[in-house]
C-alpha positions as CSV (number, residue, x, y, z in Angstrom):
1,W,0.4,-0.1,0.0
2,V,0.9,3.6,-0.9
3,E,1.5,6.0,2.2
4,P,3.6,9.2,2.0
5,D,7.5,9.4,2.0
6,T,9.2,11.6,4.1
7,G,9.0,14.6,2.0
8,G,5.5,14.1,1.3
9,K,4.2,13.8,4.6
10,A,5.1,17.7,4.4
11,V,2.9,18.5,1.5
12,Q,-0.9,19.5,2.5
13,V,-3.8,19.4,1.1
14,A,-5.6,21.8,-0.4
15,Y,-9.1,20.7,-0.7
16,G,-11.2,23.7,-1.6
17,K,-9.3,26.6,-1.0
18,N,-8.6,29.5,-3.1
19,L,-4.7,28.8,-4.0
20,S,-4.1,31.9,-6.1
21,S,-1.5,33.6,-4.5
22,C,0.2,30.0,-4.6
23,T,2.5,29.6,-6.8
24,S,2.0,26.9,-9.5
25,K,4.8,24.0,-9.5
26,G,2.8,22.3,-12.6
27,Q,0.4,19.7,-12.6
28,I,0.7,15.6,-10.9
29,T,-1.0,12.6,-12.3
30,V,-1.0,9.9,-10.2
31,S,-2.7,6.5,-10.7
32,V,-2.8,3.0,-8.6
33,K,-5.0,-0.2,-9.6
34,H,-8.3,0.5,-9.1
35,K,-9.0,-2.8,-10.0
36,V,-7.9,-6.9,-9.0
37,G,-9.2,-9.0,-11.1
38,M,-12.5,-8.9,-11.2
39,Y,-13.0,-7.1,-8.2
40,R,-13.1,-3.4,-7.3
41,R,-11.3,-2.3,-4.5
42,N,-12.4,0.2,-1.9
43,D,-12.8,3.8,-3.4
44,L,-11.8,5.6,-0.3
45,K,-8.8,3.8,-0.1
46,V,-7.8,4.0,-4.1
47,R,-8.5,7.7,-3.1
48,D,-6.3,7.6,-0.1
49,E,-3.3,6.3,-2.3
50,L,-4.0,8.8,-5.1
51,E,-3.3,11.7,-2.8
52,S,-0.2,10.2,-1.3
53,L,1.4,9.0,-4.4
54,A,1.0,12.9,-5.3
55,R,2.2,14.1,-2.0
56,N,5.3,12.3,-2.7
57,E,5.4,13.8,-6.1
58,A,5.0,17.6,-5.4
59,A,7.6,17.5,-2.4
60,T,10.4,16.5,-5.6
61,M,8.8,19.3,-7.3
62,G,9.5,21.8,-4.4
63,A,5.9,22.3,-3.9
64,D,4.3,22.3,-0.3
65,T,0.5,21.8,-1.4
66,I,-1.6,19.6,-3.6
67,Q,-5.1,20.0,-4.7
68,S,-6.7,18.0,-6.9
69,V,-7.9,18.7,-10.9
70,D,-10.6,16.1,-11.1
71,E,-12.1,13.3,-9.6
72,P,-10.3,9.7,-10.2
73,L,-11.4,7.8,-12.8
74,N,-9.8,3.9,-13.3
75,G,-7.6,4.5,-10.7
76,E,-6.3,7.5,-11.7
77,Q,-6.1,11.2,-10.6
78,R,-4.4,14.5,-11.9
79,F,-3.7,17.2,-9.2
80,G,-1.7,20.5,-9.2
81,A,1.1,21.4,-6.9
82,F,1.6,24.7,-5.7
83,D,4.4,26.3,-3.3
84,C,2.5,28.1,-1.0
85,R,5.2,29.3,1.7
């Protein structure tokens, strides 16, 4: 299972916040398995893992905040990465 690494733990998740005062660092697209065989994985677990992957990637880009761009679809989701310091 996917967990935030040391850098990812420092990245905040902005839910519906206005980030216009932040500097955009780009977009991140992450994906995980959403099905195992013919069984769908728990949607909450998939979302949590996508967020963890995005936080880890944002840390490598010098971002301190992420915000989802769209909803997960087939185990894939896009996030915006921002520097709000």
